[in-house]
C-alpha positions as CSV (number, residue, x, y, z in Angstrom):
1,M,-15.8,34.0,38.3
2,T,-12.7,34.8,40.3
3,S,-9.1,34.5,39.2
4,S,-8.5,31.7,41.7
5,S,-11.2,29.6,40.2
6,L,-9.4,29.7,36.9
7,G,-6.2,28.5,38.3
8,G,-4.7,31.9,39.1
9,L,-4.8,34.3,36.2
10,P,-1.9,36.8,36.2
11,P,-2.5,40.5,37.3
12,S,-3.6,42.9,34.6
13,Y,-1.2,45.6,33.2
14,P,-2.3,49.1,32.2
15,G,-2.8,49.3,28.4
16,L,-2.4,45.5,27.9
17,D,-5.8,44.1,28.5
18,E,-7.1,40.5,27.9
19,S,-8.6,41.3,24.5
20,A,-5.2,42.6,23.3
21,L,-3.5,39.4,24.5
22,A,-6.1,37.2,22.9
23,E,-5.8,39.0,19.5
24,K,-2.1,38.8,19.6
25,A,-2.0,35.1,20.6
26,S,-4.3,34.1,17.8
27,N,-2.7,36.4,15.3
28,N,-6.3,37.2,14.3
29,S,-5.6,35.2,11.2
30,E,-7.1,32.3,9.3
31,N,-3.6,30.9,8.9
32,S,-2.4,31.2,12.4
33,D,1.0,29.6,13.1
34,D,-0.5,28.3,16.4
35,S,2.4,29.8,18.3
36,G,0.1,31.4,20.9
37,I,3.0,33.4,22.4
38,V,2.9,37.2,22.7
39,D,5.8,38.8,20.9
40,Y,7.0,41.6,23.1
41,K,9.4,42.8,20.4
42,D,6.4,43.6,18.2
43,P,6.2,47.4,17.6
44,K,2.5,47.6,18.9
45,V,3.4,45.8,22.1
46,R,6.5,48.0,22.5
47,D,4.2,51.1,22.1
48,I,2.0,49.8,24.9
49,I,5.1,49.2,27.1
50,S,6.4,52.7,26.4
51,N,3.1,54.2,27.8
52,L,3.4,52.3,31.1
53,P,3.4,54.4,34.3
54,C,6.7,56.2,35.1
55,C,6.9,54.3,38.4
56,C,8.3,51.4,36.5
57,C,11.4,51.2,34.4
58,P,10.4,50.0,30.9
59,V,13.3,47.5,30.9
60,D,12.2,46.1,34.2
61,E,8.6,45.9,33.0
62,V,9.7,43.9,29.9
63,H,11.4,41.4,32.2
64,K,8.1,41.2,34.2
65,L,6.1,40.7,31.1
66,N,8.5,37.9,29.9
67,K,8.1,36.3,33.3
68,L,4.4,36.7,33.0
69,S,4.3,34.9,29.6
70,K,6.1,32.0,31.2
71,S,3.7,31.9,34.1
72,V,0.8,31.9,31.6
73,V,2.2,28.8,29.9
74,E,2.6,27.2,33.2
75,Q,-0.9,28.0,34.2
76,N,-2.2,26.6,30.9
77,R,-0.3,23.4,31.6
78,Q,-1.7,23.0,35.1
79,M,-5.3,23.8,34.0
80,L,-5.0,21.1,31.3
81,L,-3.2,18.4,33.4
82,N,-5.5,18.9,36.4
83,Q,-8.6,19.3,34.2
84,M,-9.5,22.6,36.0
85,S,-12.7,24.6,35.1
86,C,-13.1,22.9,31.8
87,D,-16.1,24.1,29.7
88,V,-16.0,21.4,27.0
89,T,-15.4,17.6,27.2
90,F,-14.1,15.6,24.2
91,I,-15.2,11.9,24.0
92,V,-12.2,10.5,22.2
93,G,-11.4,7.3,20.3
94,D,-12.7,3.7,20.5
95,K,-12.6,3.7,24.3
96,K,-14.6,7.0,24.5
97,E,-12.1,8.5,26.8
98,P,-13.4,11.9,28.3
99,I,-10.8,14.7,28.0
100,G,-11.7,18.2,29.3
101,A,-10.5,21.5,27.7
102,H,-11.2,25.2,27.5
103,K,-12.9,26.7,24.5
104,Y,-11.1,30.0,24.8
105,V,-7.7,28.4,24.6
106,L,-8.6,26.2,21.7
107,M,-10.2,29.1,19.8
108,T,-7.1,31.3,20.1
109,R,-4.8,28.5,18.9
110,S,-6.8,26.8,16.1
111,V,-8.9,28.4,13.4
112,V,-10.8,25.1,13.2
113,F,-11.8,25.3,16.8
114,K,-12.6,29.0,16.4
115,H,-15.1,28.3,13.7
116,K,-16.5,25.3,15.5
117,F,-17.2,27.1,18.8
118,S,-18.3,30.3,17.2
119,G,-21.0,28.6,15.3
120,A,-23.8,26.1,16.0
121,D,-21.6,24.2,18.4
122,G,-20.7,27.2,20.5
123,N,-22.9,26.1,23.4
124,S,-22.0,22.4,23.2
125,S,-20.3,21.0,26.3
126,E,-19.5,17.6,24.7
127,V,-17.8,16.8,21.4
128,I,-17.2,13.3,20.1
129,I,-13.9,12.6,18.4
130,K,-13.9,9.2,16.6
131,D,-11.0,9.4,14.1
132,I,-8.1,10.4,16.4
133,P,-6.6,8.0,19.1
134,E,-6.8,9.2,22.7
135,D,-3.0,9.5,23.2
136,C,-2.6,11.6,20.0
137,F,-5.5,13.9,20.9
138,W,-4.0,14.4,24.3
139,E,-0.5,15.3,22.9
140,M,-2.2,17.7,20.5
141,L,-3.9,19.5,23.4
142,K,-0.6,19.7,25.2
143,H,0.9,21.4,22.2
144,I,-2.1,23.8,22.0
145,Y,-1.8,24.7,25.7
146,C,1.9,24.9,26.3
147,E,3.8,23.8,23.1
148,E,4.9,20.6,24.8
149,Q,4.3,17.3,23.0
150,K,5.9,13.9,23.1
151,V,6.4,12.6,19.6
152,H,7.5,9.0,19.0
153,V,7.2,6.3,16.4
154,T,3.9,4.9,17.6
155,N,2.0,8.2,17.6
156,V,3.8,10.4,15.0
157,V,1.4,9.6,12.1
158,G,-1.8,9.9,14.3
159,L,-0.5,13.1,15.7
160,L,0.2,14.4,12.2
161,F,-3.3,13.6,11.3
162,A,-4.6,15.5,14.3
163,A,-2.5,18.5,13.4
164,D,-4.0,18.5,9.9
165,Q,-7.5,18.1,11.2
166,Y,-7.2,21.3,13.3
167,N,-4.8,23.3,11.1
168,L,-1.9,23.3,13.6
169,L,0.9,24.1,11.2
170,K,3.8,24.1,13.7
171,L,2.8,20.7,15.1
172,R,2.4,19.4,11.6
173,Q,6.0,20.3,10.7
174,I,7.3,18.9,14.0
175,C,5.6,15.5,13.1
176,L,6.9,15.5,9.5
177,D,10.4,16.3,10.6
178,Y,10.3,13.5,13.2
179,L,8.8,11.1,10.6
180,H,11.5,11.7,8.1
181,N,14.3,11.5,10.7
182,C,13.1,8.4,12.7
183,L,12.7,6.1,9.7
184,E,14.9,3.0,10.0
185,I,15.0,-0.7,9.4
186,N,13.1,-1.8,12.5
187,N,10.2,0.6,12.2
188,A,9.8,0.9,8.4
189,C,6.9,-1.6,8.1
190,Y,5.1,-0.1,11.1
191,L,5.3,3.4,9.6
192,L,4.3,2.1,6.2
193,N,1.2,0.6,7.7
194,E,0.3,3.8,9.7
195,T,0.8,6.1,6.7
196,H,-1.4,3.8,4.6
197,I,-4.2,3.8,7.2
198,Y,-4.2,7.6,7.5
199,G,-3.9,8.1,3.7
200,Y,-0.6,9.9,3.6
201,Q,0.3,8.8,0.1
202,E,3.5,10.9,-0.3
203,E,4.9,9.6,3.0
204,E,3.9,6.1,2.1
205,K,5.8,6.4,-1.2
206,N,8.9,7.6,0.6
207,I,8.8,4.7,3.0
208,L,8.4,2.2,0.1
209,S,11.4,3.8,-1.6
210,Y,13.4,3.3,1.7
211,I,12.2,-0.3,1.9
212,R,13.2,-1.0,-1.7
213,K,16.8,0.1,-0.9
214,N,16.9,-1.9,2.3
215,A,14.7,-4.8,1.4
216,S,16.8,-7.7,2.6
217,K,17.1,-6.2,6.1
218,V,13.4,-5.0,6.3
219,Y,12.2,-8.5,5.3
220,N,13.8,-9.9,8.5
221,T,12.0,-7.6,10.9
222,V,8.9,-8.5,12.9
223,G,7.3,-5.4,11.5
224,T,6.3,-7.4,8.5
225,Y,3.7,-9.1,10.8
226,L,1.8,-5.8,11.0
227,L,1.2,-5.4,7.3
228,T,-2.0,-6.1,5.5
229,R,-1.9,-8.6,2.7
230,D,-1.9,-5.8,0.1
231,L,1.1,-4.0,1.7
232,L,2.9,-7.3,2.2
233,N,2.5,-8.0,-1.6
234,Q,3.7,-4.5,-2.3
235,I,7.0,-4.8,-0.4
236,L,7.6,-8.3,-1.8
237,T,7.2,-7.1,-5.4
238,L,9.0,-3.7,-5.4
239,P,11.0,-3.4,-8.7
240,G,14.8,-3.5,-8.5
241,V,14.9,-5.6,-5.4
242,E,17.5,-8.4,-5.5
243,V,16.5,-10.9,-2.7
244,E,16.5,-14.7,-2.8
245,E,13.1,-16.3,-3.3
246,D,13.6,-18.4,-0.2
247,V,13.8,-15.2,1.8
248,K,10.4,-14.1,0.5
249,K,8.9,-17.5,1.1
250,D,10.0,-17.2,4.7
251,V,8.5,-13.8,5.1
252,L,5.1,-15.1,3.8
253,T,5.3,-18.2,6.1
254,R,6.1,-16.1,9.2
255,W,3.4,-13.6,8.4
256,A,0.8,-16.4,7.9
257,N,1.8,-18.1,11.1
258,N,1.4,-14.9,13.0
259,Q,-2.0,-14.4,11.5
260,R,-2.9,-17.9,12.6
261,K,-1.8,-17.3,16.2
262,E,-3.7,-14.0,16.4
263,N,-6.8,-15.9,15.3
264,K,-6.0,-18.6,17.8
265,Q,-5.9,-21.3,15.2
266,E,-4.1,-24.7,15.5
267,T,-1.0,-25.3,13.5
268,S,-1.9,-27.0,10.2
269,V,-1.4,-26.6,6.5
270,D,-5.1,-25.8,6.1
271,N,-5.0,-23.0,8.7
272,L,-1.8,-21.6,7.2
273,M,-3.4,-21.5,3.8
274,D,-6.5,-19.9,5.3
275,S,-4.4,-17.2,6.8
276,L,-2.8,-16.4,3.5
277,Q,-6.1,-16.5,1.6
278,D,-5.6,-14.4,-1.5
279,C,-2.1,-13.3,-0.6
280,L,-0.1,-13.0,-3.8
281,Y,3.2,-14.7,-4.2
282,V,6.1,-14.1,-6.5
283,Y,8.7,-16.0,-8.4
284,R,11.5,-15.1,-10.8
285,D,12.4,-16.9,-14.1
286,D,15.8,-17.6,-12.6
287,S,17.9,-16.2,-9.7
288,H,19.3,-13.3,-11.8
289,C,16.0,-12.1,-13.4
290,H,14.4,-8.9,-12.2
291,R,10.9,-9.5,-13.6
292,Y,8.4,-10.7,-11.1
293,I,5.3,-12.7,-11.9
294,M,2.4,-13.0,-9.4
295,D,-0.6,-15.3,-9.0
296,S,-3.1,-16.2,-6.3
297,L,-1.9,-18.6,-3.6
298,T,-4.4,-21.4,-3.7
299,T,-2.3,-24.5,-2.8
300,S,0.5,-25.3,-0.4
301,T,3.0,-25.5,-3.2
302,I,4.3,-22.0,-2.6
303,F,6.3,-20.6,-5.4
304,A,5.3,-23.3,-7.9
305,E,5.6,-21.8,-11.3
306,P,2.3,-20.1,-12.4
307,P,1.2,-19.3,-15.9
308,D,2.0,-15.9,-17.4
309,P,-0.5,-13.3,-16.2
310,L,-3.0,-12.0,-18.7
311,L,-2.9,-8.4,-19.8
312,L,-5.7,-6.3,-18.5
313,P,-8.3,-5.4,-21.1
314,V,-8.2,-1.9,-22.6
315,N,-11.5,-0.4,-23.7
316,D,-10.3,2.7,-25.5
317,A,-9.4,2.6,-29.1
318,A,-5.7,2.2,-30.0
319,R,-3.9,5.4,-31.0
320,T,-1.7,5.5,-34.0
321,D,1.6,7.3,-33.7
322,E,1.7,9.0,-37.1
323,S,5.4,9.6,-37.1
324,D,6.1,5.9,-36.8
325,G,3.0,4.4,-38.4
326,M,2.2,1.9,-35.7
327,S,-0.7,1.2,-33.3
328,T,-0.1,0.8,-29.6
329,L,-1.8,0.4,-26.3
330,S,-0.2,1.5,-23.1
331,T,-1.8,0.8,-19.7
332,P,-0.4,0.6,-16.2
333,T,-1.6,-2.5,-14.5
334,S,-2.3,-3.5,-10.9
335,L,-0.9,-7.0,-11.4
336,T,2.4,-5.8,-9.9
337,S,3.1,-3.2,-7.2
338,S,2.9,0.5,-8.0
339,V,3.8,3.2,-5.5
340,H,1.2,5.4,-7.1
341,T,-2.3,5.4,-5.6
342,Y,-3.6,8.3,-7.7
343,S,-6.6,8.0,-9.9
344,K,-5.8,7.1,-13.5
345,L,-5.8,9.9,-16.1
346,P,-9.3,10.3,-17.6
347,S,-8.1,9.5,-21.2
348,Y,-5.1,7.3,-21.5
349,N,-5.5,6.6,-25.2
350,K,-7.1,9.8,-26.2
351,W,-3.6,11.3,-25.8
352,A,-3.2,14.9,-24.8
353,D,-1.4,17.2,-27.1
354,F,1.9,16.8,-25.4
355,E,5.3,17.2,-27.1
356,Q,8.1,14.7,-27.6
357,V,11.9,14.8,-27.6
358,T,14.0,12.2,-29.4
359,R,17.5,11.5,-28.4
360,F,18.6,8.8,-30.9
361,Q,19.2,9.6,-34.6
362,E,19.3,6.0,-36.0
363,L,18.7,2.3,-35.4
364,Y,21.3,-0.3,-34.9
365,S,21.2,-4.0,-34.1
366,S,18.7,-5.5,-31.7
367,S,18.5,-7.1,-28.3
368,I,16.4,-9.5,-26.3
369,N,14.3,-8.1,-23.4
370,D,14.5,-10.4,-20.5
371,A,14.6,-7.8,-17.7
372,K,18.0,-9.2,-16.5
373,Q,19.6,-5.8,-17.1
374,P,18.2,-2.3,-16.7
375,D,18.0,0.3,-19.3
376,A,18.7,3.8,-17.8
377,I,19.4,7.3,-18.9
378,S,19.8,10.5,-16.9
379,F,18.6,14.0,-18.0
380,T,18.0,17.6,-17.1
381,V,15.8,20.3,-18.6
382,D,16.2,24.1,-18.5
383,H,12.4,24.7,-18.1
384,N,9.8,23.2,-15.8
385,I,7.8,20.5,-17.5
386,Y,5.3,17.7,-16.9
387,L,6.7,14.3,-17.9
388,Y,3.9,12.2,-19.3
389,G,6.0,9.1,-20.2
390,F,8.7,7.7,-22.4
391,S,9.0,5.2,-25.3
392,I,10.8,1.9,-25.9
393,Y,11.7,0.3,-29.2
394,G,9.1,-2.2,-30.5
395,P,9.5,-5.8,-31.7
396,K,12.1,-6.5,-34.4
397,K,9.9,-9.1,-36.1
398,Q,6.8,-8.1,-37.9
399,G,3.7,-8.3,-35.8
400,E,2.4,-7.2,-32.4
401,G,4.6,-7.5,-29.3
402,H,3.6,-7.6,-25.7
403,Y,5.9,-5.9,-23.2
404,K,5.9,-5.3,-19.4
405,I,8.1,-2.5,-18.1
406,D,9.1,-1.8,-14.5
407,A,9.8,1.9,-14.5
408,I,11.6,3.9,-11.8
409,L,12.1,7.6,-12.0
410,T,14.6,9.0,-9.5
411,R,15.5,12.5,-8.4
412,K,18.5,13.1,-6.1
413,K,18.6,9.5,-4.9
414,R,14.8,9.6,-4.2
415,D,12.4,7.4,-6.1
416,I,9.5,9.6,-7.2
417,V,7.8,7.1,-9.5
418,M,7.8,3.3,-9.3
419,E,5.2,1.5,-11.4
420,T,4.7,-1.4,-13.8
421,I,3.3,-0.7,-17.3
422,S,1.9,-3.2,-19.8
423,I,1.9,-2.4,-23.5
424,K,1.2,-4.1,-26.7
425,G,1.9,-2.8,-30.2
426,A,3.7,-3.1,-33.5
427,G,6.1,-0.7,-34.9
428,V,9.5,0.9,-34.3
429,I,8.6,3.0,-31.2
430,L,6.0,2.1,-28.5
431,P,4.9,4.9,-26.1
432,C,4.6,4.1,-22.4
433,M,2.6,6.5,-20.2
434,F,2.7,7.1,-16.5
435,E,-0.4,6.8,-14.4
436,R,-0.3,10.6,-14.0
437,P,2.0,13.4,-15.3
438,V,5.1,13.9,-13.2
439,K,6.4,17.4,-12.3
440,I,10.0,17.8,-13.6
441,D,11.9,20.8,-12.2
442,K,14.4,22.7,-14.2
443,G,18.1,22.2,-13.4
444,L,17.7,19.0,-11.4
445,P,19.1,15.7,-12.5
446,Y,16.6,12.8,-13.1
447,T,17.3,9.2,-13.9
448,L,14.8,6.9,-15.7
449,E,15.5,3.2,-15.1
450,L,13.6,0.5,-16.9
451,Y,13.4,-3.3,-16.7
452,I,11.8,-4.5,-20.0
453,K,10.3,-8.0,-20.5
454,G,9.1,-8.9,-24.0
455,P,10.1,-9.8,-27.5
456,E,13.4,-9.0,-29.1
457,S,13.4,-5.3,-30.1
458,H,15.4,-2.7,-32.0
459,L,18.0,-0.5,-30.3
460,G,18.9,3.1,-31.0
461,A,22.3,4.7,-31.8
462,S,24.0,8.0,-32.4
463,G,22.6,9.4,-29.2
464,Q,22.7,13.2,-28.6
465,S,23.8,14.8,-25.4
466,A,21.8,18.0,-25.9
467,V,18.5,18.3,-27.8
468,Q,16.7,21.7,-28.2
469,Q,13.0,21.3,-28.5
470,G,11.4,24.7,-29.1
471,T,12.4,26.8,-26.2
472,I,13.3,23.8,-24.0
473,L,16.8,22.3,-23.8
474,F,17.1,18.6,-22.8
475,T,20.5,17.4,-21.7
476,F,21.1,13.7,-21.6
477,F,24.0,11.8,-19.9
478,D,24.9,8.3,-18.7
479,A,23.1,7.0,-15.6
480,T,26.3,6.1,-13.7
481,K,24.5,5.1,-10.5
482,V,22.6,2.3,-12.2
483,K,24.7,-0.8,-12.4
484,K,25.0,-2.8,-15.6
485,S,22.7,-0.6,-17.7
486,R,22.7,-1.8,-21.3
487,S,21.6,1.7,-22.4
488,S,23.9,4.7,-22.5
489,L,24.1,8.2,-23.9
490,K,25.2,6.8,-27.3
491,Q,23.0,3.8,-27.8
492,G,20.3,1.5,-26.3
493,Q,16.6,2.0,-25.3
494,I,14.4,4.9,-24.2
495,P,14.5,6.8,-27.5
496,R,11.9,9.4,-26.5
497,L,10.4,11.4,-23.7
498,Y,6.8,12.8,-23.8
499,Y,6.2,16.1,-22.0
500,M,4.3,19.3,-21.7
501,P,5.7,22.7,-20.5
502,R,4.5,24.1,-17.2
503,N,4.6,27.6,-15.8
504,K,5.6,26.9,-12.2
């Protein structure tokens, strides 16, 4: 095959053959950074240059090689754009769009393609791609061929998925940077839906945290129309959001009307209700209460007061906290939204051998728990730990108490945990466990913010600012960023943290 048939390959240079270029471009590594550019400052390449014929000045030759590298990129671009001499065709997406490419280029830039075309599929001339949209696959190829890609809101998550599928680390970082920087009010719901579809749980959690802080503005965007019922429920029931109930009712009504129009249904109450189906709705005890209660929407009386939700059944045996002599059950529930989508711990009530740190030295008074005010405390540790959970004070009156706690754990203004926990128990202190242990890094400030709904309970006093637990020092201080917290360093709720040391 001639050089012209391949779109004009550059002339060869003595001592710098094609195999050397291919090895350099791919880095000959399982973890290639997919740069694909020959580094002429590399000592090995400089040795080759130094051995060039004396008729050429080495400096001039370096300039020629730099010019050559640019021409190679341009040739790659033209071969892709004009679909020249392709030896493999990808059938991409729902529309089965055919896109041609060159195995050699793909293999030198992606270890995934290298393994694919070096194995049983080496002789395949057609490959079917079902899980990547056509536009995202095309932009990925442009990155592979000439490191040119157009990233925008509508393709960033799909392109990130493509980069992960083919181990293109540089493209992956480009997409993540863009995703973090482009997030704003008008596209938050769209990006939430995309990250949910592609299964990017960490990014979904970050977007939910952003929506929680800008809920009133996000609720008024047309992006809410794009959400599934589950995601709509999730953004309407995020803890700590202070938005009028009429606003949420309007969001639900607009969403249902849009569903009706997409299904080409006539305007009627029946069709509106059919669109909503099992969509959950929320109401609050009064306009100042944080605690949300949800139920299925089965009549047109939206936001009519529903009965209190039942606690989920717990199959494991209750665990007795020997230090306080009480029996408790703690189980996160799906009745309200939780940012976590992780699997539950295998043994909630078998209780791992974790340790505990207590910050209060005595009891004082009591208080009702109506979730109108948060209980919050900030802390740091001087060792890395896993935080398993926390405790609240139990019912003042004798007998078992039922509590629901909206818990928010924040690090550097970023919500890393948002979940609702249901517990029932009798005794002074009731443990509450997260869905999974949370990594706590030494030296960083964390804030634990709770909204507690349940019977009147004890409160602690004589709080300590520093508690040494074995080799680990906990430092507690007031959560100044949380408004109207009824707990402080000296008194209030959250008497204990449950943790285990970690090495890294």
